[in-house]
N, C-alpha and C positions, 0 to 999 in steps of 0.2 A: 293833239298828243304827239303826232309825228314830228311837228316842229319843235316841241319841247324835247323830245328824245334826241333830235339832231343837235339842239342847243346844248344839252347836257352831256352828250357823248363826244363832241368834237373839241379839240384843243384850239384855242384862239391863236391866231398868228401874232407874232410879236408886235406890240403897239396897238392891238385891238382888244376890245372887251369880250367879243364873242366871235365864233367862226361861221355864223349864218351868212348866207348870200341871198340875193334877191330870188334866185332860182328855187330856194327853199320855200318861198311863199306860193309857189305854183302847186295848188292842191287839186286841180281839175283832173289830173291823170288818175289819182286815187279814187276820186268820186266816180269816174267813168267805170273803172274796174268794179267798184262797189255796186254800182247800178246794174251792171251786167250779171254779177253774181247774185244780187238780191232778186232780180227777175227770174233767173234760172231756178234758184232755190224755192221761191214762192210758187212758181208754176208746178214744179215737181211735188211740192208739199200739198198744194191744192188738188192736184190730180190724184194723189194717194189718199186724200181724205174725201174724195168724191165731190168736191165743191165745184159749182159751175163757174167757169171762167168766160167772161165776155170776150169773144174773138176779136171784136173791133178794138177794144181796149188793149189787148195783147198785140194786135197788129200795129197800132199807133206806137205803143211802147217799144216794140222791136224796131220800127222804123226810126224812132228817135235814137235808140242805141246804135243802130247801124250808122246813122249819120254822125253820131258822136265818136264812134270808134274808128270809122273809116275817113270821115271828112275833117273832123275837128283837129287832128294832129297836123294836117297840112295847112289848115287855116291859121293855126297858132304859129306854125313855122314861118309862114309868109308875112303875117301881120305883127307878130309880137317880138320877132328877133330881127336884128339888123344883119348886114352882110358879114360881119365879123363873128356872128353867133352869140351876141350879147343881147339880153333883154332890153327892149327900148325904154321901158319905164314902168312905174307903178300902175298907171292907168291901164296898161296892157295886161298886167297881172290880174287886176281886178276884173277886167272884161273876160279873160279866159276862165277865171274861177267862177264868175257869174254864169257863163255858158255851161260849165261843168255842173254847177248846182241845179240849173234848169233840167239838164239831162238826168241827173240823179233823182229829181222829183217825179219823173215819169214812171219809173218802176214803183216808187213809193205810192203814187196815186193808184196804180194798178193793184197793188197789194191791199190798199185800203178798200178798194172796190170789191175785191174778192173776200177779204176777211171782215169787212165793214163792221 
């Protein structure tokens, strides 16, 4: 949806059919934010409903989120961008998005375990 909104809201430069850039295909940032919010909301909701939460699962999920939020931006900066600040290629975009998706799945798995 985010990519569609970018496509629909931007004016295309002269001579191009659309205004999308390769950077618009980077979705991992949104997925990390979604993962952090999903974990926070599910933990608060579970505690308000008195549901048991496995501390090991929460610990693993928090560790994955901390790595994602603290380490992944630097890794993406080093490996996915060249010295001019341009993305190296589509394979780098796919890898960054795949890592973001794996991180997003961690809070989802924790939520499934709590609300099963």
